[in-house]
N, C-alpha and C positions, 0 to 999 in steps of 0.2 A: 487541815488544808488552810492555806494562807492566801488571802486575796489582797493584792496591792492596788492602789489607785493609779490612775494614769498619770504619769509624770512626763510632760512634754520636754522638759529640759534634759532629762536623762536620755531620751530617745535622740534628741538632736546632737548630743555630744558623742553618742556611740557610732554615728555614721561617719564614714571617711570623708574628709574634706577634700574637694578637688584641688589638684596641684595648680599652682599659679606660677607662671613664668615671671621672672624679674624684669624682663624687657617690656612687659605689657602686651605681648602678643597672645592671641587666643590659642588655647590647647585643651584637649579633652583627655581626661584620665582614662586609663584602660578599663577601669571598672564601669565606666559610664557608656561604653560602646554597646549598641544593641546586639543582643545575641541572635536575633532573627536574620542577620545578614547572610548567613550560610543558607538558611531556608529560602530566602528571597532569591538568591542566585540559583539554587537548584530548581526553584519554581520557574524561573526564566528559561532554564535549560529544558525543562519538560515542555513548556509551551512552544519553544522553537522546534523541538523534536516533533511535537504534534503537528505543527505547521508543515514541516517537511514531509511527514507521512501523508497529510492531506493533499499536498501538492503532487505527490506521486500518484494519488488516486485520480487526479484530473487527467483525462485522456485527450490527447491531441488528435484532431480529425484526420490528419495525414497519416499518423501512425495506425489509426483504426483502418484506414483504406489499405495501407501496406499489408497489415495482417490479413485482411479479407482477400487481397490478391494472392498472398502466399497460400492461404487455405484453398483457394480455387485452383491454383497451380498444382498443389499437392494432390488434390482430388483428381485432376486431369492426368497427372503422372500415374496414379494408381489405376485409373481407368485404362491407360495405355498398357500398363503391366498386365491387366486382366485380359485385354485384347490379344496381347502377345501370348499369354498362357493358353487362351482358347485356340488360337491358330496353331500353336506348337503341339497342343495336346498335353501340355505339362502344367495344367491349372493347379495351383497349390491352394490349400485352405487358408494359408496366411495372407494371400492376396485378398481374399474375401474379408478377412478380419481387418486388414488395413483399409479396405474400402468402407467398411462399416464405421471405423474410427474416423475416416475422413468426412463421412456424411454428417457427423455430429456438429462440426464447426461451420457448416455452410449456411445455416439459418440465421446467423448473427447479423445484425444491422450494421452496414458499413458507413451509412450516411450519404451515399451516392446512389441515386435511383438506378442509373444505368448499370453500375457494378452489381447492385442487388439483383437486378433482372438476370444478369449473366450467371450469378451464383445460384439463383433459383433454377435456371436451366441445367446447370451442372448437377445440382441436387436432385432434380428430376431424373436425369440420366443415371445417377448413382442409385437412386431408389429402384429404377427399372432393372438394373443389373443385379441388385441385391434380391429383388423379387424373383428373377430368373434362377438365382442360386438357391432360393428357398429360405432366405434370411430376412428377418424383420420382426 
């Protein structure tokens, strides 16, 4: 095994010298460019994607009210179908299943006290009809 001492002049001569332009302008050799440029750009893309996903999670109050109104209207439509089925004598088990599914979304908070009160009344009516049918 052979051990050589450190020779600073040999190390300095073995490295590639940067290219110099004859006009005196600044230039950077390709070897000196940082290799982490691709990693930095992909990191920026990931953070912007995370920001977009976070913004999608932010809920607009008007959209929340629209969805609550839609759930209430759907529950009322199913209650009407139940009424028609009882009056015709053609009550179907699928109507009871649809009514049970409609009752699950009525308890969500819409952000409007008046709308929440109406949805609570619809939910009570749905609960009464489900109890009459023996479901709960």
